[in-house]
C-alpha positions, 0 to 999 in steps of 0.5 A: 317888145319881142326880139327879132328872132321871136317876133313871129312866136304866138303868145300861146306858144309861150304859155305851152312852153312854160306848161311842159317843164311845170308839169314835168318838174317833179321828174328831174327834181327827184334825181338828187333825193334818190339816195335819201329815198333809198336810206329812208326805205332801206332799199336794195340796189334792185329796188332803187333800179326798179324805182328809177326805171319805172317812169321810163317803162310807164312812158313806153307803155303810154307814149303811143296811146297818148298820141291817140288821145292828143288827136281825139280829145280837146288838148286844153281838157287833157292838160287840165286833167294832167295837171289835176292828176300830177297835183294829186299824185305828187301830194300823195307821194309827199305823204307816202309812208311805204316804198310801194306808194312812191313807186306807184306815184312814179308810174302814174307820173310817167304815164301822165307825162306822156300825155303832157308831151304828146299834147303840148308838142303837137299843139306847139308844132301846129301853132308854128308856121313853116318859117318859125317852126324851129324857133318855136320848138327850140323854145320848148327844148330850152324851157325843158333844159332850164328846168333840168338845170335848176330844179335838181339844184333847188330840190337838192338844196331843200332836201338837204335842209328838210327831207326827201319829200321836198321834190314832190311838194315842189311838183305839186306846187308846179302842177297847181301853177300849170293848172292856173296857166291852162285855165287863164292862158289857153282857150277852148277854140285854140285847143283843137288846132292840131286836129284834122282840117276836114271831118271827111279825112280818114281817121289818123292811125299809126298804120298810116303814119309813116306813109303819110310822113314819108322820108322826112318823118323817117329822117326825123325819127332817125335824128331823134334816135341819134340825139337821144342815144348819144345824149344818154350815153354821154350824160348817164354813163360816160361822163359820170363813170369817167369822172368818178372812176378816173378823176375821182370827182365828187357827185357834186362836181359831176352834177356841175359838169352835167348841169353846165352842159344843160345850161349852155345847151339852152343858148345853143339850142335856140341859136341852132333852131333859128339858123335851121329856120333861116337856112332850111331845116331839111338842109340842116339834117346832114350838118346836124348829124356831122355835129353829133358825131364830131363834137364828142370826139375830143373826149378821148383827150380827157386826162385831168379835171380842167380838160374834163370840164372844158370838153364836157361843156363843149358837148353843149354844141351838139344841142344845136340840133335838139329841136330839129327832129321836132320841127321835121315831124311838124314839116312832114305831117298834116295837123291830124297826124301831129299828135301821133307823130309826137308820140312816135318821137317820144317813143324813140326817145324813151327807148334810148333812155331806157337802154342807157338807164338799164345799162347804167343801173347797178345790179343787186350783186354789184358792190357800192361804188359811191353815189353818182348822179341819178338819171 
């Protein structure tokens, strides 16, 4: 029997929440093998940087077109297409013999991931009701966080035993499972739920997105910016650099710190989402912003390894607002605009990720500083 907090979650929502991490698995699973890829193909720092940044660049290009696709075409068919492409590309990447083949595979995976997220997030937000939208979107964030916790650990362990191709094999297997879920866990009549309610309505367009969503949509995008900008600054730059340069932590210990944040965040995200549904999502915006500002403050007191881990894991408290922007996008927009709204949400997130990734990447002229965690 479903627990009380999940009593109103549709069965299809559970399927969609499982699909997102399955279709995206190869992205996070690749992080631990970047040093092996570098060694296997004798890559320079610049080539490693291009390899890492290519996925974010592809997403930046495809996020907005993916929103149009999510509104125009059958979501079930789009996810099936995405699963097939992911399966084929991951298989080819696992067989790659040249660096450019891996680079091309990562670009394609980045573009397809934009379609995955636009379709699944728009579908989820439309499945949810006004009473449980936070919980439903929190489930998607939680599923994704669990994937980020475990897939790098499994991929890293297998790559240690085998080689750098392991994450791509994992991604192909996960895509095959996702295809089966799309086939047997969804149906054609469910797949149009996020389209416009009336054919007489004007076709959704990005030009009318902000006027349609109004102040609430702008607040959702601003909160998205604050969450992702702070998260990337913390996990991609501040914690790795502080732990490595000041405390001389190994890459494994840095990974434990960051994986710990992701694991604790899964519980905090669900608790915060349920609370926002109960107390009101709009009313949660200002407290949520205050939480994002105040939680990182104790990091200035880090001076030894125990305090590093304690204060790093404390950052999981900020995950209480992780699903709030997604929920607000659903509250602000009618069904026909939710695909475009989710595309805008993802674009804001990718801009933040791209900014910090570029800032954290070593330059060709930089001397080696050890192997920090790849983001």
